[in-house]
PDB file with one MODEL, atoms N, CA, C and O in Angstrom:
MODEL        1
ATOM      1  N   MET A   1       0.831  -1.184   0.000  1.00  0.00           N
ATOM      2  CA  MET A   1       0.000   0.000   0.000  1.00  0.00           C
ATOM      3  C   MET A   1       0.879   1.253   0.000  1.00  0.00           C
ATOM      4  O   MET A   1       1.897   1.318   0.690  1.00  0.00           O
ATOM      5  N   ILE A   2       0.468   2.227  -0.777  1.00  0.00           N
ATOM      6  CA  ILE A   2       1.145   3.514  -0.835  1.00  0.00           C
ATOM      7  C   ILE A   2       0.305   4.509  -0.042  1.00  0.00           C
ATOM      8  O   ILE A   2      -0.917   4.550  -0.185  1.00  0.00           O
ATOM      9  N   GLN A   3       0.958   5.304   0.789  1.00  0.00           N
ATOM     10  CA  GLN A   3       0.231   6.276   1.594  1.00  0.00           C
ATOM     11  C   GLN A   3       0.289   7.648   0.925  1.00  0.00           C
ATOM     12  O   GLN A   3       1.351   8.118   0.517  1.00  0.00           O
ATOM     13  N   GLN A   4      -0.882   8.273   0.824  1.00  0.00           N
ATOM     14  CA  GLN A   4      -1.001   9.602   0.228  1.00  0.00           C
ATOM     15  C   GLN A   4      -1.516  10.565   1.292  1.00  0.00           C
ATOM     16  O   GLN A   4      -2.414  10.230   2.065  1.00  0.00           O
ATOM     17  N   TYR A   5      -0.940  11.759   1.322  1.00  0.00           N
ATOM     18  CA  TYR A   5      -1.342  12.788   2.274  1.00  0.00           C
ATOM     19  C   TYR A   5      -2.180  13.820   1.530  1.00  0.00           C
ATOM     20  O   TYR A   5      -1.761  14.338   0.495  1.00  0.00           O
ATOM     21  N   VAL A   6      -3.359  14.113   2.056  1.00  0.00           N
ATOM     22  CA  VAL A   6      -4.267  15.082   1.441  1.00  0.00           C
ATOM     23  C   VAL A   6      -4.420  16.249   2.416  1.00  0.00           C
ATOM     24  O   VAL A   6      -4.982  16.108   3.503  1.00  0.00           O
ATOM     25  N   TYR A   7      -3.908  17.399   1.998  1.00  0.00           N
ATOM     26  CA  TYR A   7      -3.927  18.596   2.833  1.00  0.00           C
ATOM     27  C   TYR A   7      -5.045  19.516   2.376  1.00  0.00           C
ATOM     28  O   TYR A   7      -5.281  19.666   1.177  1.00  0.00           O
ATOM     29  N   SER A   8      -5.737  20.135   3.333  1.00  0.00           N
ATOM     30  CA  SER A   8      -6.703  21.193   3.035  1.00  0.00           C
ATOM     31  C   SER A   8      -5.970  22.511   3.223  1.00  0.00           C
ATOM     32  O   SER A   8      -5.446  22.795   4.300  1.00  0.00           O
ATOM     33  N   VAL A   9      -5.938  23.316   2.158  1.00  0.00           N
ATOM     34  CA  VAL A   9      -5.233  24.598   2.224  1.00  0.00           C
ATOM     35  C   VAL A   9      -6.198  25.723   1.861  1.00  0.00           C
ATOM     36  O   VAL A   9      -7.170  25.523   1.133  1.00  0.00           O
ATOM     37  N   ILE A  10      -5.907  26.899   2.383  1.00  0.00           N
ATOM     38  CA  ILE A  10      -6.722  28.076   2.101  1.00  0.00           C
ATOM     39  C   ILE A  10      -5.775  29.234   1.801  1.00  0.00           C
ATOM     40  O   ILE A  10      -4.724  29.364   2.430  1.00  0.00           O
ATOM     41  N   ARG A  11      -6.147  30.064   0.849  1.00  0.00           N
ATOM     42  CA  ARG A  11      -5.323  31.194   0.424  1.00  0.00           C
ATOM     43  C   ARG A  11      -5.243  32.226   1.541  1.00  0.00           C
ATOM     44  O   ARG A  11      -6.256  32.556   2.158  1.00  0.00           O
ATOM     45  N   GLU A  12      -4.053  32.732   1.801  1.00  0.00           N
ATOM     46  CA  GLU A  12      -3.880  33.772   2.802  1.00  0.00           C
ATOM     47  C   GLU A  12      -3.197  34.969   2.155  1.00  0.00           C
ATOM     48  O   GLU A  12      -2.264  34.809   1.368  1.00  0.00           O
ATOM     49  N   TYR A  13      -3.661  36.157   2.486  1.00  0.00           N
ATOM     50  CA  TYR A  13      -3.161  37.391   1.886  1.00  0.00           C
ATOM     51  C   TYR A  13      -2.184  38.087   2.839  1.00  0.00           C
ATOM     52  O   TYR A  13      -2.196  37.807   4.038  1.00  0.00           O
ATOM     53  N   PRO A  14      -1.339  38.988   2.326  1.00  0.00           N
ATOM     54  CA  PRO A  14      -0.342  39.660   3.170  1.00  0.00           C
ATOM     55  C   PRO A  14      -0.916  40.434   4.359  1.00  0.00           C
ATOM     56  O   PRO A  14      -0.223  40.627   5.358  1.00  0.00           O
ATOM     57  N   ASP A  15      -2.165  40.878   4.267  1.00  0.00           N
ATOM     58  CA  ASP A  15      -2.758  41.612   5.389  1.00  0.00           C
ATOM     59  C   ASP A  15      -3.314  40.685   6.475  1.00  0.00           C
ATOM     60  O   ASP A  15      -3.859  41.160   7.471  1.00  0.00           O
ATOM     61  N   GLY A  16      -3.181  39.367   6.291  1.00  0.00           N
ATOM     62  CA  GLY A  16      -3.632  38.394   7.289  1.00  0.00           C
ATOM     63  C   GLY A  16      -5.015  37.825   7.027  1.00  0.00           C
ATOM     64  O   GLY A  16      -5.425  36.880   7.700  1.00  0.00           O
ATOM     65  N   SER A  17      -5.747  38.381   6.062  1.00  0.00           N
ATOM     66  CA  SER A  17      -7.073  37.850   5.754  1.00  0.00           C
ATOM     67  C   SER A  17      -6.941  36.559   4.948  1.00  0.00           C
ATOM     68  O   SER A  17      -5.906  36.301   4.333  1.00  0.00           O
ATOM     69  N   ARG A  18      -7.984  35.767   4.960  1.00  0.00           N
ATOM     70  CA  ARG A  18      -7.975  34.479   4.268  1.00  0.00           C
ATOM     71  C   ARG A  18      -9.063  34.421   3.213  1.00  0.00           C
ATOM     72  O   ARG A  18     -10.049  35.156   3.271  1.00  0.00           O
ATOM     73  N   GLY A  19      -8.865  33.530   2.245  1.00  0.00           N
ATOM     74  CA  GLY A  19      -9.859  33.309   1.206  1.00  0.00           C
ATOM     75  C   GLY A  19     -11.073  32.587   1.767  1.00  0.00           C
ATOM     76  O   GLY A  19     -11.111  32.256   2.952  1.00  0.00           O
ATOM     77  N   LYS A  20     -12.058  32.346   0.925  1.00  0.00           N
ATOM     78  CA  LYS A  20     -13.304  31.743   1.373  1.00  0.00           C
ATOM     79  C   LYS A  20     -13.381  30.238   1.115  1.00  0.00           C
ATOM     80  O   LYS A  20     -14.126  29.530   1.792  1.00  0.00           O
ATOM     81  N   ARG A  21     -12.617  29.750   0.143  1.00  0.00           N
ATOM     82  CA  ARG A  21     -12.751  28.338  -0.247  1.00  0.00           C
ATOM     83  C   ARG A  21     -11.466  27.561   0.008  1.00  0.00           C
ATOM     84  O   ARG A  21     -10.367  28.030  -0.286  1.00  0.00           O
ATOM     85  N   LYS A  22     -11.630  26.356   0.565  1.00  0.00           N
ATOM     86  CA  LYS A  22     -10.484  25.474   0.763  1.00  0.00           C
ATOM     87  C   LYS A  22     -10.219  24.690  -0.515  1.00  0.00           C
ATOM     88  O   LYS A  22     -11.137  24.412  -1.287  1.00  0.00           O
ATOM     89  N   LYS A  23      -8.962  24.338  -0.730  1.00  0.00           N
ATOM     90  CA  LYS A  23      -8.575  23.478  -1.836  1.00  0.00           C
ATOM     91  C   LYS A  23      -7.815  22.297  -1.262  1.00  0.00           C
ATOM     92  O   LYS A  23      -7.305  22.360  -0.144  1.00  0.00           O
ATOM     93  N   LYS A  24      -7.742  21.226  -2.028  1.00  0.00           N
ATOM     94  CA  LYS A  24      -7.008  20.041  -1.586  1.00  0.00           C
ATOM     95  C   LYS A  24      -5.674  19.957  -2.311  1.00  0.00           C
ATOM     96  O   LYS A  24      -5.605  20.118  -3.530  1.00  0.00           O
ATOM     97  N   PHE A  25      -4.621  19.705  -1.551  1.00  0.00           N
ATOM     98  CA  PHE A  25      -3.277  19.533  -2.083  1.00  0.00           C
ATOM     99  C   PHE A  25      -2.819  18.133  -1.694  1.00  0.00           C
ATOM    100  O   PHE A  25      -2.755  17.810  -0.508  1.00  0.00           O
ATOM    101  N   CYS A  26      -2.501  17.300  -2.682  1.00  0.00           N
ATOM    102  CA  CYS A  26      -2.118  15.906  -2.451  1.00  0.00           C
ATOM    103  C   CYS A  26      -0.617  15.731  -2.618  1.00  0.00           C
ATOM    104  O   CYS A  26      -0.005  16.333  -3.501  1.00  0.00           O
ATOM    105  N   SER A  27      -0.026  14.894  -1.755  1.00  0.00           N
ATOM    106  CA  SER A  27       1.407  14.643  -1.799  1.00  0.00           C
ATOM    107  C   SER A  27       1.677  13.231  -1.287  1.00  0.00           C
ATOM    108  O   SER A  27       0.906  12.693  -0.492  1.00  0.00           O
ATOM    109  N   PHE A  28       2.771  12.640  -1.744  1.00  0.00           N
ATOM    110  CA  PHE A  28       3.183  11.331  -1.250  1.00  0.00           C
ATOM    111  C   PHE A  28       4.211  11.461  -0.130  1.00  0.00           C
ATOM    112  O   PHE A  28       4.678  10.450   0.394  1.00  0.00           O
ATOM    113  N   GLU A  29       4.571  12.688   0.246  1.00  0.00           N
ATOM    114  CA  GLU A  29       5.506  12.950   1.332  1.00  0.00           C
ATOM    115  C   GLU A  29       4.813  13.773   2.408  1.00  0.00           C
ATOM    116  O   GLU A  29       4.028  14.671   2.105  1.00  0.00           O
ATOM    117  N   ASP A  30       5.106  13.463   3.657  1.00  0.00           N
ATOM    118  CA  ASP A  30       4.541  14.215   4.783  1.00  0.00           C
ATOM    119  C   ASP A  30       5.449  15.408   5.063  1.00  0.00           C
ATOM    120  O   ASP A  30       6.181  15.422   6.053  1.00  0.00           O
ATOM    121  N   SER A  31       5.394  16.413   4.179  1.00  0.00           N
ATOM    122  CA  SER A  31       6.335  17.522   4.272  1.00  0.00           C
ATOM    123  C   SER A  31       5.714  18.823   4.769  1.00  0.00           C
ATOM    124  O   SER A  31       6.444  19.781   5.025  1.00  0.00           O
ATOM    125  N   LEU A  32       4.393  18.890   4.914  1.00  0.00           N
ATOM    126  CA  LEU A  32       3.728  20.118   5.360  1.00  0.00           C
ATOM    127  C   LEU A  32       3.180  19.931   6.769  1.00  0.00           C
ATOM    128  O   LEU A  32       2.833  18.818   7.166  1.00  0.00           O
ATOM    129  N   ARG A  33       3.106  21.014   7.512  1.00  0.00           N
ATOM    130  CA  ARG A  33       2.575  20.992   8.869  1.00  0.00           C
ATOM    131  C   ARG A  33       1.236  21.717   8.914  1.00  0.00           C
ATOM    132  O   ARG A  33       1.059  22.745   8.260  1.00  0.00           O
ATOM    133  N   VAL A  34       0.297  21.182   9.684  1.00  0.00           N
ATOM    134  CA  VAL A  34      -0.998  21.849   9.857  1.00  0.00           C
ATOM    135  C   VAL A  34      -0.742  23.156  10.599  1.00  0.00           C
ATOM    136  O   VAL A  34      -0.085  23.171  11.640  1.00  0.00           O
ATOM    137  N   GLY A  35      -1.260  24.237  10.062  1.00  0.00           N
ATOM    138  CA  GLY A  35      -1.061  25.567  10.620  1.00  0.00           C
ATOM    139  C   GLY A  35       0.082  26.313   9.961  1.00  0.00           C
ATOM    140  O   GLY A  35       0.250  27.510  10.193  1.00  0.00           O
ATOM    141  N   GLY A  36       0.875  25.627   9.139  1.00  0.00           N
ATOM    142  CA  GLY A  36       2.011  26.251   8.480  1.00  0.00           C
ATOM    143  C   GLY A  36       1.581  27.103   7.294  1.00  0.00           C
ATOM    144  O   GLY A  36       0.538  26.864   6.686  1.00  0.00           O
ATOM    145  N   LEU A  37       2.400  28.100   6.975  1.00  0.00           N
ATOM    146  CA  LEU A  37       2.158  28.997   5.852  1.00  0.00           C
ATOM    147  C   LEU A  37       3.216  28.729   4.792  1.00  0.00           C
ATOM    148  O   LEU A  37       4.410  28.791   5.082  1.00  0.00           O
ATOM    149  N   TYR A  38       2.791  28.429   3.560  1.00  0.00           N
ATOM    150  CA  TYR A  38       3.700  28.056   2.482  1.00  0.00           C
ATOM    151  C   TYR A  38       3.467  28.943   1.267  1.00  0.00           C
ATOM    152  O   TYR A  38       2.363  29.439   1.044  1.00  0.00           O
ATOM    153  N   VAL A  39       4.526  29.133   0.486  1.00  0.00           N
ATOM    154  CA  VAL A  39       4.463  29.991  -0.692  1.00  0.00           C
ATOM    155  C   VAL A  39       4.717  29.136  -1.926  1.00  0.00           C
ATOM    156  O   VAL A  39       5.656  28.340  -1.947  1.00  0.00           O
ATOM    157  N   HIS A  40       3.884  29.295  -2.956  1.00  0.00           N
ATOM    158  CA  HIS A  40       4.039  28.617  -4.250  1.00  0.00           C
ATOM    159  C   HIS A  40       4.140  27.098  -4.104  1.00  0.00           C
ATOM    160  O   HIS A  40       5.199  26.520  -4.349  1.00  0.00           O
ATOM    161  N   LEU A  41       3.054  26.458  -3.710  1.00  0.00           N
ATOM    162  CA  LEU A  41       3.043  25.007  -3.561  1.00  0.00           C
ATOM    163  C   LEU A  41       3.091  24.283  -4.903  1.00  0.00           C
ATOM    164  O   LEU A  41       3.438  23.103  -4.957  1.00  0.00           O
ATOM    165  N   GLY A  42       2.753  24.964  -5.966  1.00  0.00           N
ATOM    166  CA  GLY A  42       2.783  24.347  -7.285  1.00  0.00           C
ATOM    167  C   GLY A  42       1.702  24.928  -8.166  1.00  0.00           C
ATOM    168  O   GLY A  42       1.034  25.889  -7.786  1.00  0.00           O
ATOM    169  N   PRO A  43       1.525  24.340  -9.361  1.00  0.00           N
ATOM    170  CA  PRO A  43       0.483  24.830 -10.266  1.00  0.00           C
ATOM    171  C   PRO A  43      -0.900  24.761  -9.600  1.00  0.00           C
ATOM    172  O   PRO A  43      -1.269  23.742  -9.017  1.00  0.00           O
ATOM    173  N   GLY A  44      -1.638  25.839  -9.695  1.00  0.00           N
ATOM    174  CA  GLY A  44      -2.969  25.889  -9.097  1.00  0.00           C
ATOM    175  C   GLY A  44      -2.979  26.402  -7.669  1.00  0.00           C
ATOM    176  O   GLY A  44      -4.047  26.601  -7.091  1.00  0.00           O
ATOM    177  N   PHE A  45      -1.802  26.618  -7.093  1.00  0.00           N
ATOM    178  CA  PHE A  45      -1.698  27.106  -5.720  1.00  0.00           C
ATOM    179  C   PHE A  45      -0.749  28.302  -5.666  1.00  0.00           C
ATOM    180  O   PHE A  45       0.319  28.201  -5.060  1.00  0.00           O
ATOM    181  N   PRO A  46      -1.108  29.430  -6.283  1.00  0.00           N
ATOM    182  CA  PRO A  46      -0.223  30.598  -6.285  1.00  0.00           C
ATOM    183  C   PRO A  46      -0.267  31.335  -4.955  1.00  0.00           C
ATOM    184  O   PRO A  46      -1.210  31.178  -4.180  1.00  0.00           O
ATOM    185  N   GLY A  47       0.737  32.123  -4.700  1.00  0.00           N
ATOM    186  CA  GLY A  47       0.744  32.958  -3.504  1.00  0.00           C
ATOM    187  C   GLY A  47       0.943  32.152  -2.235  1.00  0.00           C
ATOM    188  O   GLY A  47       1.538  31.074  -2.251  1.00  0.00           O
ATOM    189  N   MET A  48       0.430  32.695  -1.127  1.00  0.00           N
ATOM    190  CA  MET A  48       0.595  32.053   0.179  1.00  0.00           C
ATOM    191  C   MET A  48      -0.603  31.169   0.483  1.00  0.00           C
ATOM    192  O   MET A  48      -1.749  31.553   0.251  1.00  0.00           O
ATOM    193  N   GLN A  49      -0.323  29.976   1.007  1.00  0.00           N
ATOM    194  CA  GLN A  49      -1.364  29.014   1.357  1.00  0.00           C
ATOM    195  C   GLN A  49      -1.161  28.579   2.803  1.00  0.00           C
ATOM    196  O   GLN A  49      -0.044  28.252   3.203  1.00  0.00           O
ATOM    197  N   ARG A  50      -2.241  28.574   3.589  1.00  0.00           N
ATOM    198  CA  ARG A  50      -2.200  28.114   4.977  1.00  0.00           C
ATOM    199  C   ARG A  50      -2.795  26.711   5.025  1.00  0.00           C
ATOM    200  O   ARG A  50      -3.887  26.490   4.502  1.00  0.00           O
ATOM    201  N   VAL A  51      -2.099  25.764   5.640  1.00  0.00           N
ATOM    202  CA  VAL A  51      -2.592  24.393   5.791  1.00  0.00           C
ATOM    203  C   VAL A  51      -3.532  24.369   6.990  1.00  0.00           C
ATOM    204  O   VAL A  51      -3.138  24.717   8.103  1.00  0.00           O
ATOM    205  N   VAL A  52      -4.785  23.952   6.756  1.00  0.00           N
ATOM    206  CA  VAL A  52      -5.781  23.950   7.832  1.00  0.00           C
ATOM    207  C   VAL A  52      -6.203  22.550   8.248  1.00  0.00           C
ATOM    208  O   VAL A  52      -6.928  22.391   9.230  1.00  0.00           O
ATOM    209  N   GLY A  53      -5.759  21.528   7.511  1.00  0.00           N
ATOM    210  CA  GLY A  53      -6.105  20.158   7.888  1.00  0.00           C
ATOM    211  C   GLY A  53      -5.365  19.146   7.033  1.00  0.00           C
ATOM    212  O   GLY A  53      -4.846  19.475   5.966  1.00  0.00           O
ATOM    213  N   MET A  54      -5.323  17.890   7.522  1.00  0.00           N
ATOM    214  CA  MET A  54      -4.656  16.827   6.771  1.00  0.00           C
ATOM    215  C   MET A  54      -5.325  15.496   7.070  1.00  0.00           C
ATOM    216  O   MET A  54      -5.697  15.212   8.208  1.00  0.00           O
ATOM    217  N   ILE A  55      -5.471  14.682   6.024  1.00  0.00           N
ATOM    218  CA  ILE A  55      -5.913  13.298   6.194  1.00  0.00           C
ATOM    219  C   ILE A  55      -4.953  12.418   5.398  1.00  0.00           C
ATOM    220  O   ILE A  55      -4.256  12.906   4.508  1.00  0.00           O
ATOM    221  N   THR A  56      -4.915  11.142   5.711  1.00  0.00           N
ATOM    222  CA  THR A  56      -4.095  10.191   4.966  1.00  0.00           C
ATOM    223  C   THR A  56      -4.999   9.183   4.275  1.00  0.00           C
ATOM    224  O   THR A  56      -6.054   8.814   4.791  1.00  0.00           O
ATOM    225  N   GLN A  57      -4.568   8.744   3.098  1.00  0.00           N
ATOM    226  CA  GLN A  57      -5.297   7.724   2.356  1.00  0.00           C
ATOM    227  C   GLN A  57      -4.306   6.656   1.920  1.00  0.00           C
ATOM    228  O   GLN A  57      -3.165   6.963   1.573  1.00  0.00           O
ATOM    229  N   GLU A  58      -4.740   5.414   1.937  1.00  0.00           N
ATOM    230  CA  GLU A  58      -3.894   4.338   1.445  1.00  0.00           C
ATOM    231  C   GLU A  58      -4.361   3.962   0.057  1.00  0.00           C
ATOM    232  O   GLU A  58      -5.549   3.745  -0.181  1.00  0.00           O
ATOM    233  N   ILE A  59      -3.400   3.887  -0.865  1.00  0.00           N
ATOM    234  CA  ILE A  59      -3.689   3.567  -2.256  1.00  0.00           C
ATOM    235  C   ILE A  59      -3.115   2.191  -2.555  1.00  0.00           C
ATOM    236  O   ILE A  59      -1.929   1.965  -2.316  1.00  0.00           O
ATOM    237  N   PRO A  60      -3.905   1.278  -3.063  1.00  0.00           N
ATOM    238  CA  PRO A  60      -3.358  -0.046  -3.405  1.00  0.00           C
ATOM    239  C   PRO A  60      -2.393   0.047  -4.588  1.00  0.00           C
ATOM    240  O   PRO A  60      -2.577   0.863  -5.491  1.00  0.00           O
ATOM    241  N   GLU A  61      -1.381  -0.786  -4.569  1.00  0.00           N
ATOM    242  CA  GLU A  61      -0.382  -0.774  -5.648  1.00  0.00           C
ATOM    243  C   GLU A  61      -0.864  -1.513  -6.861  1.00  0.00           C
ATOM    244  O   GLU A  61      -0.146  -1.598  -7.858  1.00  0.00           O
TER     245      GLU A  61
ENDMDL
END
């Protein structure tokens, strides 16, 4: 089984305000922390993104 990490992220602006909609960011590495602020996570995630939650999923090989 391969483990996949699914993070819920929300856009955060320089003045501290946040966007209205969460997006899902999937990764095979546990490299992000809940509550952390990240810049340029990849295509579709421009600017600053705040991680607000994480779940794990197992994918059969």
